[in-house]
N, C-alpha and C positions, 0 to 999 in steps of 0.2 A: 463281410464288414457290416457294421450296423448302419453305416451311412448309405442305405439303399433308398430306392424310390418307392418301395412298397408302403402301403398304408398300414399304420399301426392303430388298431381300434382300441383305444384306451380311454377310459372315462375317469375323471377325478384324480389324475396324476399330474404332478408338476412338470414332468419331462416326458416327451413322446416315447422315450425308451424305458419308461418305468424305472425298475431297479437297476438297469444297466448303467454303468458309470462311464466306461471307456467307449469311445465312438469308433475305435479301430484297433487293429492288432499291433500297430506301430508303437513302439516304446522307445524312450531314450533314457540314459542314465546320467546322474550327476553325483559326483563325490562331494559329500558334505562331512567334514571332519574325517572320522574313521569309518563312517557308514556309507554304504552304496545304496542310494535310494532309486528305486525304479519309479518312473513317472509317466503318466499317459501324455500323449501329444495331441489328443483330440478329446474334447469334452463338451457336453451341453452346459450352457450357462446356469440353467435352473438347478443342476446337480451341484453347483458350487455353493449355492445359498445355504448358509448355516454351517458350512464346514469350518472346523477349528483351524486357526492359523498358528503355526508353530515357528519358533526361532530355530536356529541351527542346532541348538542343544536340547531341543524338544520342549522348551518352555512355551506355554500357551500365551499368545498375544491377544487374541480376540477371535471373532467369527466373521466370515464373509457375508456381506449383506447385499452387495450388488457388484456389477462389473462396469467399468468406465470405458466407453468407446469414443472414437472420433470417426465421423463419416467423411470419406474422402471424395474428391472430385472425380467425375466420370464413373466408370464401373469398377474401380478399384475396391476390393473388399474393405469394410471398416476395420480399422486397426484397434486392438485392445491396448489401452493405455495402462490400466491397473485395476486394483480391487478397492472397493469401499469396505473397510474392516471396522466392525463395532468392537470397541474395547470393553472390558468388564465394567467400566464406569458408564456405559451406554453412549459414550462419545464416539463419533465416527470419523475415521481418518482415511487418508489415501495412501495406498501402498503400490508403487510402480510395478508393472509386470516384470521388469528387469530384476526385481528383488526376489521373484518367485523362482525357486530352484526345483520344486517337485509338486505335482498335483496328484494326490492319491485318493482312493475311494473314501477315506475318512478324514483327510486333512490336506492343508496346503502348507508347504514348508518354504520358509524364506532363507536366503543365503546369509542374511545377517539379522540379528535381533534389534539393531539400531534403526528405528523408523521415526519419521517426523510425527509428533503428536499434535500438530496443528489440525484444527477441526476441518474436515473435508468441506470445501466450497466448490460447487460445480462451476466451471468456466463456460463461456458462451459456445465454444467449439466442441464441448464434450456432451455426450449422451449417455444416460444410464440405461443399461440393457434391460433390467427387470422393471424399473420404474417408468421407463418411457417407451422402449421398443416393443416389449411383449404386450399383446392385446392391440397393437396398432394394425391398421388396414394396409394391405399390400396387394399387388397384382402379380400373378404367376404366369409367365409366358414360356412354358416348357413343352416342347413337342411330345415328350414322353408322358405328359400328364394333361391330355386334352380336356378332361373333365373340369380342370381348374381354369381353363382359358376363358376370360371374359366374365368371371364370377368374382364376387367379393370374398376375399380370404383374410384371415387374421393371423398374426404371428403368435405362435405358441411357445417357441423357444429358439435359441440361437446356438449353432454349433461352432465352436472356435477351435483353431488348431495352430500348432507351432510350425513356423516355416523354417526353411534352411538358413534364413538370415537371423533366426532367433526371435523374430517378431511373432506375436499371436494375432491372428486375424479371424474375422467371421467368414467361414468357408461355406456354411450351409444354414438354411433357415427352415425350421419346422413350422408348418402352417396347417390350418384346417379351414374348410369352407365355412363362411359365416352362416349360422343357422337362423331360421325364423323363430318366432316366439314359441311355436308348438312343435317345431321339427326336432328330430333326434340329433344328438351331437354327431357331427361328421367325423370321419377318420382323419388321422394326422398323416401328412406327407412331409418328407424331408427333401428339400429342394436345394440344388446348387445355387450359390449366391448370384451368378450372372443371370439366372432366370427369374430373379425376384426384383420387382420394380416398385418404387414408392417409398422406400426408406430413405428419406432426405430430411435435413434439418427443418425445411419449410413444412413438409408433410407432418412431422412430429409436433409442430407447433399449432396445428389445426385442431379445433374442438371435436369432440365426439369419440375420442378413443376410449376403449374399454379399460376396466380397472380390476378385472377378476383376479389377476396374479397378485396385485398389491393387497387386495382385501384378504386373500388367502394368507399372505405373510403376516398381516396385522391381526388375524383372527384370535390368536391366543396371547397377544401381547397386552400388557397393562396400558391403560389410557396415557399415562405419562410417557411411556416408551413410544407409543404410536405418535403422540404429539411431537416428540423429539425427531422421529423419522419423517413426519410431514414437513417439518421445517427444512429438511434437507432436499425436498423435492422442488422442482421448478413450479412456479406459480400456477401454471395451467394444470399440471397433474395434481397439485394440492387441492385445487378447486374440484376437479373431477372426482377425487377420492371422497371429499367432503359431501358432495352431492349424492354419492352412492351409499353412504352410511345412513343408518336409520337415526332418528332424532335423539334417542337415548344414548346411543354409543357416541354420536358426534358431540353431544353435550358434555359427556365425560371427558372427551379429548380436548375440546375447546377450553375447558376449565384448567387444563394443564399448560396451555400456551401462554407466552408473554402477552401483555396487554396490547402491544402494537399488532401482533399477529392475530389476536382475537378480533380486534376491530376491522382489520383488513379482510379477514375471512367472512365476517358478518356481512360486510358490504358486498363481497363477491357472491354470496349465497342468494341475494335478493330478499326483499322485505318479508314475503310470506314465509319462506323457509327459515329465515333468521328469527322470526317471531316464534316459530315452532321449537327451534333449538333453545331460545331463551326460556320458554316455558318448561323445557325439560331439564334445565340447569338447576343446581341448588340456588335458592334465593340469594344467598350471600355472594356467590360467584357471579350471578346475573347482575346484582347490584354493582359489584366491582367493575364489570364490563361496561355497563351503561354509564357508570360514573366517569369513564374515560371519553365518552362521546359528548358532543355539544348538547346543551340542555334541550334544545328543540328536537334534536334527533332522538335523544333518550325518551322524551315525552311521547314522541310519535310511536316508538316501539311499545311503550307501556300502554298506550291507548288501544293498540291492536291486540295485546295479550289478553288472555282470559282473566277476568277480574280476580278469580281465585288464585291465580299465579302472580298477577301483578301487585296485589295488595301487600304481601310481605316484602316485596322488592321495594315498593314505595316507602314503607316504614324504615327500611334499612338506609335508604338514600337520604332520609332526614338527618342522619347522624354523620359526623365527620368520619372519613374512612380510616383514620388512625386513632379511633377511640373504640372502647369496648362495644358501643352500639353499632359502629360501622363494621367491626370485625366479626360480630356474632352471627350465628345461624339461627333463624327463628324456628327451626324444626329439630330440636333435641328430643330425647326420649322423655316425655312428660306423662305422668300417671297420677291417678287419685290415690289417697291413702287406703282405700278399700281393695286395692289390687293385691293379689297374692304374689309371693316370691316366684312361683312357677310361671305366672303370666308375665312378670317383669323380665325374667330370664328369656322368655320367648321373644319379647320385644327387643332385647339386647342382642339376640342372635340374628336379627334381620340382616340379610346380606348387603343391603344398601348403606348400612351404617358404617362409618369409619371406626377403627378401633378406639380413637379418642372419644367420640361421642357415645360409643357403647360402654365406656368405662363408668358412666354415672347416670343414674335415674333421678329425675327431678319430680318432687311430689308437691302437688298443689290442690287447692280447692277448685271445683269446677267453675268455669270451663277449663279444659286442659289444652285448648288451642291458644297459642300466644297472640296477644298478651293474655295471660291466664288469670284465674282467680288468685286468691291469696297464696303466696309462696310459703310452703311449710318447711322445706329443707330438701336434702338429697339422700340417696342411698348409693353407696359405692358398689361396684360390681363384685368385688371380693367379699363384701358383707353378704350379698345375695347368695353367693356360692356356699356360705357357711350356715345358712338358715334352712329349716325344713320347708319344703315346697308350698305347704298350705299356710305358712305364716303371712300375715298381712304386712305390707311394707310400711303402713302407717305406724307400726310399733317399733321399727328399726331405723327411723329417720335420724340423720345427722343434721341437727339444726344449729350447730355451733360454727359451721364453716362460714367464714365471711363471704359476702356477695360482692360482685362487681357492679358498679354504677355505669349506666350507658355512656356517661360523659367521661369516664376514666381514660386517661391518655395511654398510649401504647406502652410507655415505660412503666406505668402503674400496673398494667395487665401482666407485663413480663415479670415484674417483681412478685406479683401475686402467685404465678405458677411456680416460681423458684422457691418462694417462702413455704408454700403448702404442698410441694411435690405433686402437683396435679398435671393432668393433660387436658382437663376440661373444667370450666367454671361457669356458674350461673350469672346472668345479667338481670338485675332486679331494679325496678324503678322506685320512686319515693313512696308510691302507694302499695308497695309490696306485690306488684304483679311481675311474674316471670316474663321477660321479653324475649329471651333466647339464651344461647350459651356460646362461649368462646372456646375453641379448641386450640391446642398447641400448634397444629399445622397452619391455622389462620395467622397465628402470631409469627411463626417462622417466615411465612410468605411476605410479611410486612417488615420484618427485621432485616432480611437479606436485601442486598442491592437490587434495584429494579432489573438489572441486566444479569442476574446471577446465572441464568440458564445459558448465557453467551460467554461466560468467563472461560478463558483458555488455560490449559495446563502449559507450563513452560516447556518448550521443545527440549528434548534431551540431546 
């Protein structure tokens, strides 16, 4: 059986048994419709992550993102309550373990396709296996593993199994010795639950827990999806993840959070780290965030920021947030008329540009930093694609496109985009200086209700 006490020397894998899925040879069968599904009765939690969740007819419902446990009194093994399943809409719901009829190497099958679509909200008595238990510190008191006695160990994975009463419980814990900064990664040991101590609600609420498993999950996710996942974590874990992320990545994620969560996280990070994140954010998003704070607090952050980063934010804060001046970004693609088409296309291909901002090049007299010299007009990306690379953009300017005034209201900006079929538009002052550009995503953020990220789909 794979549930042995032998050490598994594996580096960089999410489960101590690598590609092995089943933790034992014991299987049980469930009849679903006309199909007989063979299902494992023992499995590591980390192997469940990302598995597709299927209804009884094979229809895809979503993917497993975590496992919900309850830690019981005494030495009783934690009971598995259910799965956190992410729907195609990125919304996360709870599916009770009683609904699971088969766990296979590539999928989890439910006994029914009718599940509650209410957003998953963690209760005080519940614990998330991957988000909270993995990377936590425990003690191992196992006479067969004397090398682990009295040393710091961390949880790598949890082995769950189906009991005779049809409950799933945590039967074993995969651990490894906590290594020093320069030490090699220690081997993994699979330990019976009774020999593991320290996995309690109180211990999991203490600071200092690692976040390696969570960061691995978030590595390839878009910032908006990571932001959505962070909101589902307990406050302690959310802060620990935020602290572990680098400034650029965290700034991208914070920009996708609702305003209340942004200000809360900013407070938890501490002043110095919060300033670093604000400097890494897009100026318009930083201005929106600071606009939610009391004026004295916002000014305190601005004074600590590098003047090069704080100056565009200050200019944006001079405008009402529901006007073109408040909506705009001061960093669109701005070039001089002597720029070639090839150079303009190279700027438009910059990976940090959103598709909306990359759709239009703004042409001005020097200086090209906002507020610029005289605004001459714009060049649409499609026009650039049709011209020879050596052509100067000064000869293909669209100077007939109307401009937005910084004081234009949100309704005026919305009509502007609808009238001219645009996703980006210039904001120009009375003296013909380009101040910035409004993109359609900025408009949508202000048109939608403030709590649009929290809106629930009606339960089926």
